[in-house]
PDB file of N, H, CA, C and O in Angstrom:
ATOM      1  N   MET A   1      49.787  40.527 167.792  1.00  0.00           N
ATOM      2  CA  MET A   1      49.328  40.414 169.155  1.00  0.00           C
ATOM      3  C   MET A   1      48.725  39.046 169.442  1.00  0.00           C
ATOM      4  O   MET A   1      48.843  38.554 170.564  1.00  0.00           O
ATOM      5  N   SER A   2      48.086  38.419 168.463  1.00  0.00           N
ATOM      6  H   SER A   2      47.990  38.819 167.551  1.00  0.00           H
ATOM      7  CA  SER A   2      47.495  37.109 168.729  1.00  0.00           C
ATOM      8  C   SER A   2      48.564  36.076 169.055  1.00  0.00           C
ATOM      9  O   SER A   2      48.267  35.057 169.679  1.00  0.00           O
ATOM     10  N   GLU A   3      49.819  36.326 168.636  1.00  0.00           N
ATOM     11  H   GLU A   3      50.061  37.154 168.129  1.00  0.00           H
ATOM     12  CA  GLU A   3      50.911  35.425 168.989  1.00  0.00           C
ATOM     13  C   GLU A   3      51.103  35.395 170.500  1.00  0.00           C
ATOM     14  O   GLU A   3      51.467  34.362 171.061  1.00  0.00           O
ATOM     15  N   ARG A   4      50.860  36.520 171.157  1.00  0.00           N
ATOM     16  H   ARG A   4      50.565  37.360 170.701  1.00  0.00           H
ATOM     17  CA  ARG A   4      50.999  36.574 172.617  1.00  0.00           C
ATOM     18  C   ARG A   4      49.950  35.679 173.281  1.00  0.00           C
ATOM     19  O   ARG A   4      50.251  35.011 174.270  1.00  0.00           O
ATOM     20  N   ILE A   5      48.742  35.659 172.757  1.00  0.00           N
ATOM     21  H   ILE A   5      48.498  36.202 171.954  1.00  0.00           H
ATOM     22  CA  ILE A   5      47.727  34.749 173.290  1.00  0.00           C
ATOM     23  C   ILE A   5      48.185  33.314 173.072  1.00  0.00           C
ATOM     24  O   ILE A   5      48.078  32.479 173.971  1.00  0.00           O
ATOM     25  N   ALA A   6      48.695  33.029 171.880  1.00  0.00           N
ATOM     26  H   ALA A   6      48.782  33.707 171.150  1.00  0.00           H
ATOM     27  CA  ALA A   6      49.147  31.676 171.569  1.00  0.00           C
ATOM     28  C   ALA A   6      50.306  31.248 172.465  1.00  0.00           C
ATOM     29  O   ALA A   6      50.448  30.059 172.753  1.00  0.00           O
ATOM     30  N   ARG A   7      51.136  32.189 172.911  1.00  0.00           N
ATOM     31  H   ARG A   7      51.020  33.154 172.677  1.00  0.00           H
ATOM     32  CA  ARG A   7      52.218  31.844 173.842  1.00  0.00           C
ATOM     33  C   ARG A   7      51.674  31.558 175.231  1.00  0.00           C
ATOM     34  O   ARG A   7      52.292  30.811 175.990  1.00  0.00           O
ATOM     35  N   THR A   8      50.545  32.128 175.576  1.00  0.00           N
ATOM     36  H   THR A   8      50.042  32.735 174.960  1.00  0.00           H
ATOM     37  CA  THR A   8      49.947  31.956 176.897  1.00  0.00           C
ATOM     38  C   THR A   8      49.140  30.670 176.978  1.00  0.00           C
ATOM     39  O   THR A   8      49.119  30.009 178.016  1.00  0.00           O
ATOM     40  N   VAL A   9      48.484  30.320 175.896  1.00  0.00           N
ATOM     41  H   VAL A   9      48.501  30.857 175.053  1.00  0.00           H
ATOM     42  CA  VAL A   9      47.616  29.146 175.832  1.00  0.00           C
ATOM     43  C   VAL A   9      48.197  28.218 174.781  1.00  0.00           C
ATOM     44  O   VAL A   9      48.614  28.677 173.718  1.00  0.00           O
ATOM     45  N   GLU A  10      48.232  26.930 175.057  1.00  0.00           N
ATOM     46  H   GLU A  10      47.893  26.558 175.921  1.00  0.00           H
ATOM     47  CA  GLU A  10      48.756  25.975 174.087  1.00  0.00           C
ATOM     48  C   GLU A  10      47.737  25.802 172.962  1.00  0.00           C
ATOM     49  O   GLU A  10      46.771  25.049 173.085  1.00  0.00           O
ATOM     50  N   ILE A  11      47.976  26.519 171.861  1.00  0.00           N
ATOM     51  H   ILE A  11      48.761  27.131 171.761  1.00  0.00           H
ATOM     52  CA  ILE A  11      47.045  26.541 170.734  1.00  0.00           C
ATOM     53  C   ILE A  11      47.517  25.555 169.665  1.00  0.00           C
ATOM     54  O   ILE A  11      48.698  25.520 169.322  1.00  0.00           O
ATOM     55  N   SER A  12      46.593  24.763 169.147  1.00  0.00           N
ATOM     56  H   SER A  12      45.633  24.792 169.426  1.00  0.00           H
ATOM     57  CA  SER A  12      46.909  23.801 168.094  1.00  0.00           C
ATOM     58  C   SER A  12      47.039  24.528 166.757  1.00  0.00           C
ATOM     59  O   SER A  12      46.714  25.711 166.657  1.00  0.00           O
ATOM     60  N   PRO A  13      47.514  23.822 165.730  1.00  0.00           N
ATOM     61  CA  PRO A  13      47.565  24.445 164.399  1.00  0.00           C
ATOM     62  C   PRO A  13      46.203  24.924 163.906  1.00  0.00           C
ATOM     63  O   PRO A  13      46.135  25.785 163.029  1.00  0.00           O
ATOM     64  N   ALA A  14      45.123  24.382 164.453  1.00  0.00           N
ATOM     65  H   ALA A  14      45.178  23.682 165.165  1.00  0.00           H
ATOM     66  CA  ALA A  14      43.772  24.819 164.082  1.00  0.00           C
ATOM     67  C   ALA A  14      43.325  26.011 164.919  1.00  0.00           C
ATOM     68  O   ALA A  14      42.154  26.388 164.879  1.00  0.00           O
ATOM     69  N   ASP A  15      44.254  26.618 165.688  1.00  0.00           N
ATOM     70  H   ASP A  15      45.206  26.312 165.721  1.00  0.00           H
ATOM     71  CA  ASP A  15      43.966  27.797 166.516  1.00  0.00           C
ATOM     72  C   ASP A  15      42.980  27.496 167.635  1.00  0.00           C
ATOM     73  O   ASP A  15      42.175  28.349 168.007  1.00  0.00           O
ATOM     74  N   VAL A  16      43.045  26.277 168.173  1.00  0.00           N
ATOM     75  H   VAL A  16      43.700  25.584 167.871  1.00  0.00           H
ATOM     76  CA  VAL A  16      42.168  25.833 169.250  1.00  0.00           C
ATOM     77  C   VAL A  16      43.033  25.339 170.397  1.00  0.00           C
ATOM     78  O   VAL A  16      44.085  24.739 170.177  1.00  0.00           O
ATOM     79  N   GLY A  17      42.584  25.593 171.624  1.00  0.00           N
ATOM     80  H   GLY A  17      41.729  26.080 171.803  1.00  0.00           H
ATOM     81  CA  GLY A  17      43.335  25.115 172.774  1.00  0.00           C
ATOM     82  C   GLY A  17      42.504  25.155 174.038  1.00  0.00           C
ATOM     83  O   GLY A  17      41.319  25.488 173.998  1.00  0.00           O
ATOM     84  N   PRO A  18      43.127  24.812 175.178  1.00  0.00           N
ATOM     85  CA  PRO A  18      42.403  24.850 176.446  1.00  0.00           C
ATOM     86  C   PRO A  18      42.124  26.290 176.855  1.00  0.00           C
ATOM     87  O   PRO A  18      42.942  27.180 176.620  1.00  0.00           O
ATOM     88  N   CYS A  19      40.996  26.509 177.453  1.00  0.00           N
ATOM     89  H   CYS A  19      40.332  25.787 177.644  1.00  0.00           H
ATOM     90  CA  CYS A  19      40.603  27.860 177.853  1.00  0.00           C
ATOM     91  C   CYS A  19      41.347  28.280 179.121  1.00  0.00           C
ATOM     92  O   CYS A  19      41.329  27.547 180.109  1.00  0.00           O
ATOM     93  N   PRO A  20      41.998  29.439 179.112  1.00  0.00           N
ATOM     94  CA  PRO A  20      42.697  29.916 180.301  1.00  0.00           C
ATOM     95  C   PRO A  20      41.751  30.493 181.350  1.00  0.00           C
ATOM     96  O   PRO A  20      42.183  30.842 182.448  1.00  0.00           O
ATOM     97  N   PHE A  21      40.474  30.595 181.022  1.00  0.00           N
ATOM     98  H   PHE A  21      40.123  30.312 180.129  1.00  0.00           H
ATOM     99  CA  PHE A  21      39.511  31.202 181.924  1.00  0.00           C
ATOM    100  C   PHE A  21      38.748  30.191 182.775  1.00  0.00           C
ATOM    101  O   PHE A  21      38.182  30.563 183.803  1.00  0.00           O
ATOM    102  N   HIS A  22      38.719  28.920 182.371  1.00  0.00           N
ATOM    103  H   HIS A  22      39.178  28.617 181.536  1.00  0.00           H
ATOM    104  CA  HIS A  22      37.921  27.950 183.135  1.00  0.00           C
ATOM    105  C   HIS A  22      38.568  26.572 183.280  1.00  0.00           C
ATOM    106  O   HIS A  22      37.858  25.567 183.316  1.00  0.00           O
ATOM    107  N   GLU A  23      39.853  26.505 183.362  1.00  0.00           N
ATOM    108  H   GLU A  23      40.430  27.321 183.332  1.00  0.00           H
ATOM    109  CA  GLU A  23      40.529  25.222 183.615  1.00  0.00           C
ATOM    110  C   GLU A  23      40.410  24.238 182.457  1.00  0.00           C
ATOM    111  O   GLU A  23      40.059  23.077 182.667  1.00  0.00           O
ATOM    112  N   GLY A  24      40.695  24.680 181.259  1.00  0.00           N
ATOM    113  H   GLY A  24      40.980  25.623 181.088  1.00  0.00           H
ATOM    114  CA  GLY A  24      40.828  23.749 180.150  1.00  0.00           C
ATOM    115  C   GLY A  24      39.568  23.434 179.387  1.00  0.00           C
ATOM    116  O   GLY A  24      38.689  24.279 179.216  1.00  0.00           O
ATOM    117  N   TYR A  25      39.497  22.192 178.928  1.00  0.00           N
ATOM    118  H   TYR A  25      40.211  21.506 179.067  1.00  0.00           H
ATOM    119  CA  TYR A  25      38.397  21.764 178.077  1.00  0.00           C
ATOM    120  C   TYR A  25      37.167  21.395 178.897  1.00  0.00           C
ATOM    121  O   TYR A  25      37.280  20.878 180.008  1.00  0.00           O
ATOM    122  N   ARG A  26      36.013  21.662 178.346  1.00  0.00           N
ATOM    123  H   ARG A  26      35.921  22.082 177.443  1.00  0.00           H
ATOM    124  CA  ARG A  26      34.742  21.155 178.859  1.00  0.00           C
ATOM    125  C   ARG A  26      34.039  20.505 177.679  1.00  0.00           C
ATOM    126  O   ARG A  26      34.296  20.850 176.525  1.00  0.00           O
ATOM    127  N   ALA A  27      33.174  19.591 177.965  1.00  0.00           N
ATOM    128  H   ALA A  27      32.965  19.312 178.902  1.00  0.00           H
ATOM    129  CA  ALA A  27      32.462  18.901 176.896  1.00  0.00           C
ATOM    130  C   ALA A  27      31.763  19.902 175.989  1.00  0.00           C
ATOM    131  O   ALA A  27      31.047  20.787 176.458  1.00  0.00           O
ATOM    132  N   GLY A  28      31.976  19.758 174.700  1.00  0.00           N
ATOM    133  H   GLY A  28      32.558  19.039 174.319  1.00  0.00           H
ATOM    134  CA  GLY A  28      31.305  20.599 173.725  1.00  0.00           C
ATOM    135  C   GLY A  28      31.883  21.990 173.578  1.00  0.00           C
ATOM    136  O   GLY A  28      31.371  22.782 172.786  1.00  0.00           O
ATOM    137  N   GLY A  29      32.917  22.310 174.303  1.00  0.00           N
ATOM    138  H   GLY A  29      33.334  21.667 174.946  1.00  0.00           H
ATOM    139  CA  GLY A  29      33.464  23.654 174.221  1.00  0.00           C
ATOM    140  C   GLY A  29      34.943  23.657 173.941  1.00  0.00           C
ATOM    141  O   GLY A  29      35.656  22.710 174.273  1.00  0.00           O
ATOM    142  N   ARG A  30      35.392  24.713 173.338  1.00  0.00           N
ATOM    143  H   ARG A  30      34.813  25.482 173.068  1.00  0.00           H
ATOM    144  CA  ARG A  30      36.814  24.877 173.115  1.00  0.00           C
ATOM    145  C   ARG A  30      37.145  26.351 172.965  1.00  0.00           C
ATOM    146  O   ARG A  30      36.302  27.166 172.590  1.00  0.00           O
ATOM    147  N   PHE A  31      38.375  26.664 173.264  1.00  0.00           N
ATOM    148  H   PHE A  31      39.060  26.002 173.569  1.00  0.00           H
ATOM    149  CA  PHE A  31      38.880  28.023 173.179  1.00  0.00           C
ATOM    150  C   PHE A  31      39.508  28.199 171.807  1.00  0.00           C
ATOM    151  O   PHE A  31      40.363  27.410 171.402  1.00  0.00           O
ATOM    152  N   ARG A  32      39.089  29.223 171.100  1.00  0.00           N
ATOM    153  H   ARG A  32      38.395  29.864 171.428  1.00  0.00           H
ATOM    154  CA  ARG A  32      39.586  29.461 169.739  1.00  0.00           C
ATOM    155  C   ARG A  32      40.095  30.890 169.634  1.00  0.00           C
ATOM    156  O   ARG A  32      39.505  31.821 170.183  1.00  0.00           O
ATOM    157  N   VAL A  33      41.205  31.045 168.917  1.00  0.00           N
ATOM    158  H   VAL A  33      41.684  30.289 168.471  1.00  0.00           H
ATOM    159  CA  VAL A  33      41.800  32.357 168.674  1.00  0.00           C
ATOM    160  C   VAL A  33      41.857  32.589 167.173  1.00  0.00           C
ATOM    161  O   VAL A  33      42.307  31.718 166.429  1.00  0.00           O
ATOM    162  N   ASN A  34      41.407  33.747 166.723  1.00  0.00           N
ATOM    163  H   ASN A  34      41.041  34.454 167.328  1.00  0.00           H
ATOM    164  CA  ASN A  34      41.550  34.136 165.326  1.00  0.00           C
ATOM    165  C   ASN A  34      42.920  34.787 165.182  1.00  0.00           C
ATOM    166  O   ASN A  34      43.143  35.882 165.698  1.00  0.00           O
ATOM    167  N   VAL A  35      43.843  34.119 164.483  1.00  0.00           N
ATOM    168  H   VAL A  35      43.662  33.229 164.064  1.00  0.00           H
ATOM    169  CA  VAL A  35      45.211  34.630 164.396  1.00  0.00           C
ATOM    170  C   VAL A  35      45.309  35.919 163.590  1.00  0.00           C
ATOM    171  O   VAL A  35      46.293  36.648 163.719  1.00  0.00           O
ATOM    172  N   ASN A  36      44.327  36.213 162.774  1.00  0.00           N
ATOM    173  H   ASN A  36      43.527  35.621 162.669  1.00  0.00           H
ATOM    174  CA  ASN A  36      44.355  37.448 161.987  1.00  0.00           C
ATOM    175  C   ASN A  36      43.924  38.665 162.794  1.00  0.00           C
ATOM    176  O   ASN A  36      44.474  39.753 162.625  1.00  0.00           O
ATOM    177  N   THR A  37      42.944  38.483 163.666  1.00  0.00           N
ATOM    178  H   THR A  37      42.497  37.599 163.803  1.00  0.00           H
ATOM    179  CA  THR A  37      42.401  39.626 164.405  1.00  0.00           C
ATOM    180  C   THR A  37      42.746  39.614 165.891  1.00  0.00           C
ATOM    181  O   THR A  37      42.675  40.651 166.550  1.00  0.00           O
ATOM    182  N   GLY A  38      43.121  38.448 166.426  1.00  0.00           N
ATOM    183  H   GLY A  38      43.179  37.605 165.890  1.00  0.00           H
ATOM    184  CA  GLY A  38      43.371  38.334 167.856  1.00  0.00           C
ATOM    185  C   GLY A  38      42.110  38.094 168.663  1.00  0.00           C
ATOM    186  O   GLY A  38      42.172  37.955 169.884  1.00  0.00           O
ATOM    187  N   ALA A  39      40.961  38.043 167.991  1.00  0.00           N
ATOM    188  H   ALA A  39      40.910  38.155 166.999  1.00  0.00           H
ATOM    189  CA  ALA A  39      39.701  37.786 168.701  1.00  0.00           C
ATOM    190  C   ALA A  39      39.726  36.371 169.270  1.00  0.00           C
ATOM    191  O   ALA A  39      40.297  35.458 168.673  1.00  0.00           O
ATOM    192  N   PHE A  40      39.099  36.201 170.431  1.00  0.00           N
ATOM    193  H   PHE A  40      38.635  36.942 170.916  1.00  0.00           H
ATOM    194  CA  PHE A  40      39.070  34.888 171.068  1.00  0.00           C
ATOM    195  C   PHE A  40      37.673  34.605 171.592  1.00  0.00           C
ATOM    196  O   PHE A  40      36.895  35.518 171.869  1.00  0.00           O
ATOM    197  N   ARG A  41      37.371  33.306 171.722  1.00  0.00           N
ATOM    198  H   ARG A  41      38.003  32.564 171.497  1.00  0.00           H
ATOM    199  CA  ARG A  41      36.062  32.889 172.243  1.00  0.00           C
ATOM    200  C   ARG A  41      36.185  31.471 172.786  1.00  0.00           C
ATOM    201  O   ARG A  41      36.869  30.623 172.213  1.00  0.00           O
ATOM    202  N   CYS A  42      35.502  31.235 173.909  1.00  0.00           N
ATOM    203  H   CYS A  42      34.947  31.924 174.375  1.00  0.00           H
ATOM    204  CA  CYS A  42      35.374  29.882 174.452  1.00  0.00           C
ATOM    205  C   CYS A  42      33.905  29.508 174.415  1.00  0.00           C
ATOM    206  O   CYS A  42      33.066  30.194 174.999  1.00  0.00           O
ATOM    207  N   ARG A  43      33.598  28.430 173.735  1.00  0.00           N
ATOM    208  H   ARG A  43      34.280  27.873 173.260  1.00  0.00           H
ATOM    209  CA  ARG A  43      32.202  27.996 173.647  1.00  0.00           C
ATOM    210  C   ARG A  43      31.696  27.400 174.951  1.00  0.00           C
ATOM    211  O   ARG A  43      30.488  27.359 175.182  1.00  0.00           O
ATOM    212  N   ALA A  44      32.600  26.940 175.805  1.00  0.00           N
ATOM    213  H   ALA A  44      33.581  26.973 175.617  1.00  0.00           H
ATOM    214  CA  ALA A  44      32.169  26.307 177.057  1.00  0.00           C
ATOM    215  C   ALA A  44      31.797  27.333 178.119  1.00  0.00           C
ATOM    216  O   ALA A  44      30.718  27.253 178.706  1.00  0.00           O
ATOM    217  N   CYS A  45      32.681  28.297 178.371  1.00  0.00           N
ATOM    218  H   CYS A  45      33.557  28.362 177.894  1.00  0.00           H
ATOM    219  CA  CYS A  45      32.421  29.234 179.474  1.00  0.00           C
ATOM    220  C   CYS A  45      31.918  30.590 178.998  1.00  0.00           C
ATOM    221  O   CYS A  45      31.473  31.403 179.808  1.00  0.00           O
ATOM    222  N   GLY A  46      31.986  30.846 177.681  1.00  0.00           N
ATOM    223  H   GLY A  46      32.348  30.186 177.023  1.00  0.00           H
ATOM    224  CA  GLY A  46      31.469  32.094 177.149  1.00  0.00           C
ATOM    225  C   GLY A  46      32.452  33.248 177.128  1.00  0.00           C
ATOM    226  O   GLY A  46      32.084  34.355 176.737  1.00  0.00           O
ATOM    227  N   ALA A  47      33.706  33.021 177.542  1.00  0.00           N
ATOM    228  H   ALA A  47      34.005  32.122 177.859  1.00  0.00           H
ATOM    229  CA  ALA A  47      34.706  34.092 177.494  1.00  0.00           C
ATOM    230  C   ALA A  47      34.930  34.503 176.042  1.00  0.00           C
ATOM    231  O   ALA A  47      35.016  33.655 175.155  1.00  0.00           O
ATOM    232  N   TYR A  48      35.024  35.809 175.807  1.00  0.00           N
ATOM    233  H   TYR A  48      34.954  36.498 176.528  1.00  0.00           H
ATOM    234  CA  TYR A  48      35.298  36.285 174.456  1.00  0.00           C
ATOM    235  C   TYR A  48      35.868  37.692 174.522  1.00  0.00           C
ATOM    236  O   TYR A  48      35.725  38.388 175.528  1.00  0.00           O
ATOM    237  N   GLY A  49      36.509  38.098 173.450  1.00  0.00           N
ATOM    238  H   GLY A  49      36.625  37.532 172.633  1.00  0.00           H
ATOM    239  CA  GLY A  49      37.039  39.445 173.368  1.00  0.00           C
ATOM    240  C   GLY A  49      37.636  39.703 172.004  1.00  0.00           C
ATOM    241  O   GLY A  49      37.761  38.805 171.172  1.00  0.00           O
ATOM    242  N   GLY A  50      38.001  40.958 171.800  1.00  0.00           N
ATOM    243  H   GLY A  50      37.899  41.687 172.477  1.00  0.00           H
ATOM    244  CA  GLY A  50      38.445  41.385 170.491  1.00  0.00           C
ATOM    245  C   GLY A  50      39.933  41.456 170.273  1.00  0.00           C
ATOM    246  O   GLY A  50      40.359  41.903 169.208  1.00  0.00           O
ATOM    247  N   GLY A  51      40.746  41.043 171.219  1.00  0.00           N
ATOM    248  H   GLY A  51      40.399  40.680 172.084  1.00  0.00           H
ATOM    249  CA  GLY A  51      42.181  41.104 171.000  1.00  0.00           C
ATOM    250  C   GLY A  51      42.975  40.925 172.278  1.00  0.00           C
ATOM    251  O   GLY A  51      42.440  40.566 173.327  1.00  0.00           O
ATOM    252  N   ILE A  52      44.271  41.186 172.159  1.00  0.00           N
ATOM    253  H   ILE A  52      44.706  41.477 171.307  1.00  0.00           H
ATOM    254  CA  ILE A  52      45.189  40.920 173.257  1.00  0.00           C
ATOM    255  C   ILE A  52      44.876  41.748 174.499  1.00  0.00           C
ATOM    256  O   ILE A  52      45.014  41.246 175.614  1.00  0.00           O
ATOM    257  N   LEU A  53      44.463  42.991 174.338  1.00  0.00           N
ATOM    258  H   LEU A  53      44.352  43.399 173.432  1.00  0.00           H
ATOM    259  CA  LEU A  53      44.173  43.815 175.518  1.00  0.00           C
ATOM    260  C   LEU A  53      42.997  43.244 176.303  1.00  0.00           C
ATOM    261  O   LEU A  53      43.057  43.138 177.528  1.00  0.00           O
ATOM    262  N   ALA A  54      41.937  42.879 175.605  1.00  0.00           N
ATOM    263  H   ALA A  54      41.889  42.965 174.610  1.00  0.00           H
ATOM    264  CA  ALA A  54      40.780  42.276 176.278  1.00  0.00           C
ATOM    265  C   ALA A  54      41.160  40.947 176.911  1.00  0.00           C
ATOM    266  O   ALA A  54      40.728  40.640 178.022  1.00  0.00           O
ATOM    267  N   PHE A  55      41.967  40.157 176.207  1.00  0.00           N
ATOM    268  H   PHE A  55      42.317  40.406 175.304  1.00  0.00           H
ATOM    269  CA  PHE A  55      42.407  38.870 176.737  1.00  0.00           C
ATOM    270  C   PHE A  55      43.175  39.046 178.043  1.00  0.00           C
ATOM    271  O   PHE A  55      42.876  38.386 179.037  1.00  0.00           O
ATOM    272  N   LEU A  56      44.166  39.939 178.039  1.00  0.00           N
ATOM    273  H   LEU A  56      44.409  40.475 177.231  1.00  0.00           H
ATOM    274  CA  LEU A  56      44.983  40.144 179.236  1.00  0.00           C
ATOM    275  C   LEU A  56      44.178  40.760 180.375  1.00  0.00           C
ATOM    276  O   LEU A  56      44.369  40.393 181.534  1.00  0.00           O
ATOM    277  N   MET A  57      43.284  41.689 180.062  1.00  0.00           N
ATOM    278  H   MET A  57      43.129  41.988 179.120  1.00  0.00           H
ATOM    279  CA  MET A  57      42.449  42.291 181.101  1.00  0.00           C
ATOM    280  C   MET A  57      41.576  41.230 181.769  1.00  0.00           C
ATOM    281  O   MET A  57      41.455  41.205 182.994  1.00  0.00           O
ATOM    282  N   ASP A  58      40.971  40.359 180.972  1.00  0.00           N
ATOM    283  H   ASP A  58      41.069  40.380 179.977  1.00  0.00           H
ATOM    284  CA  ASP A  58      40.105  39.312 181.517  1.00  0.00           C
ATOM    285  C   ASP A  58      40.907  38.249 182.262  1.00  0.00           C
ATOM    286  O   ASP A  58      40.568  37.876 183.384  1.00  0.00           O
ATOM    287  N   ARG A  59      41.963  37.772 181.634  1.00  0.00           N
ATOM    288  H   ARG A  59      42.239  38.076 180.722  1.00  0.00           H
ATOM    289  CA  ARG A  59      42.739  36.684 182.240  1.00  0.00           C
ATOM    290  C   ARG A  59      43.407  37.104 183.541  1.00  0.00           C
ATOM    291  O   ARG A  59      43.391  36.362 184.523  1.00  0.00           O
ATOM    292  N   ASP A  60      43.998  38.301 183.544  1.00  0.00           N
ATOM    293  H   ASP A  60      44.011  38.904 182.746  1.00  0.00           H
ATOM    294  CA  ASP A  60      44.771  38.753 184.703  1.00  0.00           C
ATOM    295  C   ASP A  60      43.975  39.642 185.645  1.00  0.00           C
ATOM    296  O   ASP A  60      44.480  40.079 186.679  1.00  0.00           O
ATOM    297  N   ARG A  61      42.721  39.905 185.277  1.00  0.00           N
ATOM    298  H   ARG A  61      42.311  39.549 184.437  1.00  0.00           H
ATOM    299  CA  ARG A  61      41.841  40.757 186.091  1.00  0.00           C
ATOM    300  C   ARG A  61      42.501  42.098 186.394  1.00  0.00           C
ATOM    301  O   ARG A  61      42.588  42.533 187.542  1.00  0.00           O
ATOM    302  N   GLN A  62      42.958  42.732 185.324  1.00  0.00           N
ATOM    303  H   GLN A  62      42.887  42.379 184.392  1.00  0.00           H
ATOM    304  CA  GLN A  62      43.578  44.042 185.422  1.00  0.00           C
ATOM    305  C   GLN A  62      42.786  45.025 184.580  1.00  0.00           C
ATOM    306  O   GLN A  62      42.055  44.636 183.668  1.00  0.00           O
ATOM    307  N   VAL A  63      42.939  46.306 184.897  1.00  0.00           N
ATOM    308  H   VAL A  63      43.532  46.622 185.638  1.00  0.00           H
ATOM    309  CA  VAL A  63      42.285  47.350 184.116  1.00  0.00           C
ATOM    310  C   VAL A  63      43.217  47.787 182.994  1.00  0.00           C
ATOM    311  O   VAL A  63      44.407  47.472 183.002  1.00  0.00           O
ATOM    312  N   PHE A  64      42.670  48.507 182.044  1.00  0.00           N
ATOM    313  H   PHE A  64      41.703  48.763 182.038  1.00  0.00           H
ATOM    314  CA  PHE A  64      43.377  48.908 180.832  1.00  0.00           C
ATOM    315  C   PHE A  64      44.745  49.544 181.102  1.00  0.00           C
ATOM    316  O   PHE A  64      45.726  49.109 180.499  1.00  0.00           O
ATOM    317  N   PRO A  65      44.863  50.555 181.981  1.00  0.00           N
ATOM    318  CA  PRO A  65      46.182  51.164 182.208  1.00  0.00           C
ATOM    319  C   PRO A  65      47.217  50.177 182.758  1.00  0.00           C
ATOM    320  O   PRO A  65      48.400  50.280 182.431  1.00  0.00           O
ATOM    321  N   GLU A  66      46.787  49.232 183.581  1.00  0.00           N
ATOM    322  H   GLU A  66      45.826  49.148 183.846  1.00  0.00           H
ATOM    323  CA  GLU A  66      47.720  48.234 184.119  1.00  0.00           C
ATOM    324  C   GLU A  66      48.250  47.327 183.018  1.00  0.00           C
ATOM    325  O   GLU A  66      49.439  47.010 182.984  1.00  0.00           O
ATOM    326  N   VAL A  67      47.372  46.913 182.127  1.00  0.00           N
ATOM    327  H   VAL A  67      46.406  47.170 182.154  1.00  0.00           H
ATOM    328  CA  VAL A  67      47.784  46.055 181.015  1.00  0.00           C
ATOM    329  C   VAL A  67      48.733  46.804 180.087  1.00  0.00           C
ATOM    330  O   VAL A  67      49.746  46.250 179.661  1.00  0.00           O
ATOM    331  N   LEU A  68      48.417  48.051 179.771  1.00  0.00           N
ATOM    332  H   LEU A  68      47.594  48.501 180.117  1.00  0.00           H
ATOM    333  CA  LEU A  68      49.306  48.832 178.902  1.00  0.00           C
ATOM    334  C   LEU A  68      50.680  49.004 179.523  1.00  0.00           C
ATOM    335  O   LEU A  68      51.689  48.879 178.828  1.00  0.00           O
ATOM    336  N   ALA A  69      50.741  49.289 180.819  1.00  0.00           N
ATOM    337  H   ALA A  69      49.922  49.391 181.383  1.00  0.00           H
ATOM    338  CA  ALA A  69      52.025  49.458 181.503  1.00  0.00           C
ATOM    339  C   ALA A  69      52.828  48.159 181.464  1.00  0.00           C
ATOM    340  O   ALA A  69      54.038  48.181 181.239  1.00  0.00           O
ATOM    341  N   ARG A  70      52.162  47.045 181.679  1.00  0.00           N
ATOM    342  H   ARG A  70      51.179  47.027 181.862  1.00  0.00           H
ATOM    343  CA  ARG A  70      52.867  45.756 181.653  1.00  0.00           C
ATOM    344  C   ARG A  70      53.392  45.439 180.259  1.00  0.00           C
ATOM    345  O   ARG A  70      54.523  44.974 180.114  1.00  0.00           O
ATOM    346  N   LEU A  71      52.581  45.687 179.233  1.00  0.00           N
ATOM    347  H   LEU A  71      51.663  46.065 179.351  1.00  0.00           H
ATOM    348  CA  LEU A  71      53.044  45.447 177.866  1.00  0.00           C
ATOM    349  C   LEU A  71      54.231  46.339 177.527  1.00  0.00           C
ATOM    350  O   LEU A  71      55.174  45.894 176.872  1.00  0.00           O
ATOM    351  N   ALA A  72      54.195  47.587 177.964  1.00  0.00           N
ATOM    352  H   ALA A  72      53.429  47.949 178.496  1.00  0.00           H
ATOM    353  CA  ALA A  72      55.320  48.500 177.721  1.00  0.00           C
ATOM    354  C   ALA A  72      56.585  47.968 178.388  1.00  0.00           C
ATOM    355  O   ALA A  72      57.657  47.984 177.782  1.00  0.00           O
ATOM    356  N   ARG A  73      56.473  47.502 179.619  1.00  0.00           N
ATOM    357  H   ARG A  73      55.603  47.489 180.111  1.00  0.00           H
ATOM    358  CA  ARG A  73      57.639  46.926 180.312  1.00  0.00           C
ATOM    359  C   ARG A  73      58.138  45.686 179.589  1.00  0.00           C
ATOM    360  O   ARG A  73      59.342  45.514 179.403  1.00  0.00           O
ATOM    361  N   ASP A  74      57.214  44.820 179.181  1.00  0.00           N
ATOM    362  H   ASP A  74      56.236  44.960 179.332  1.00  0.00           H
ATOM    363  CA  ASP A  74      57.595  43.583 178.489  1.00  0.00           C
ATOM    364  C   ASP A  74      58.334  43.865 177.190  1.00  0.00           C
ATOM    365  O   ASP A  74      59.229  43.111 176.807  1.00  0.00           O
ATOM    366  N   TRP A  75      57.971  44.935 176.518  1.00  0.00           N
ATOM    367  H   TRP A  75      57.245  45.548 176.829  1.00  0.00           H
ATOM    368  CA  TRP A  75      58.574  45.261 175.231  1.00  0.00           C
ATOM    369  C   TRP A  75      59.686  46.290 175.350  1.00  0.00           C
ATOM    370  O   TRP A  75      60.149  46.827 174.344  1.00  0.00           O
ATOM    371  N   GLY A  76      60.114  46.566 176.571  1.00  0.00           N
ATOM    372  H   GLY A  76      59.737  46.130 177.388  1.00  0.00           H
ATOM    373  CA  GLY A  76      61.259  47.448 176.763  1.00  0.00           C
ATOM    374  C   GLY A  76      60.948  48.923 176.750  1.00  0.00           C
ATOM    375  O   GLY A  76      61.867  49.739 176.668  1.00  0.00           O
ATOM    376  N   GLY A  77      59.693  49.293 176.827  1.00  0.00           N
ATOM    377  H   GLY A  77      58.947  48.630 176.893  1.00  0.00           H
ATOM    378  CA  GLY A  77      59.313  50.704 176.847  1.00  0.00           C
ATOM    379  C   GLY A  77      59.095  51.187 178.259  1.00  0.00           C
ATOM    380  O   GLY A  77      59.316  50.452 179.221  1.00  0.00           O
ATOM    381  N   GLN A  78      58.667  52.403 178.379  1.00  0.00           N
ATOM    382  H   GLN A  78      58.487  53.000 177.597  1.00  0.00           H
ATOM    383  CA  GLN A  78      58.362  52.986 179.679  1.00  0.00           C
ATOM    384  C   GLN A  78      56.880  52.799 179.977  1.00  0.00           C
ATOM    385  O   GLN A  78      56.049  52.944 179.081  1.00  0.00           O
ATOM    386  N   PRO A  79      56.537  52.479 181.223  1.00  0.00           N
ATOM    387  CA  PRO A  79      55.114  52.327 181.570  1.00  0.00           C
ATOM    388  C   PRO A  79      54.394  53.654 181.586  1.00  0.00           C
ATOM    389  O   PRO A  79      53.194  53.701 181.859  1.00  0.00           O
TER     390      PRO A  79
END
C-alpha cells in the first residue's frame, strides 16, 4: 500500500518528498513515508497517519467507505 502513496507523491530513494497536504516543502519540514508500514508524517504541517487509508482520507477529504469503494474500483473489484 505504501507504493500507492509513493505514486501520488514524488518520493526520493530516502522515502522523502513534497507534502501533498500543504503545497510541497517548507523550511525545516519534509514529508516522509515508511515503506514497510505505510505510515506517513510531515514535519512542516503536522500531517500524519498510519497507512494508505488514512492518507487517502486526509488527502482527498473522503470518509472511510468512499475510500474503500474507490480502491475497489481501482483494483477491479466491486464497490
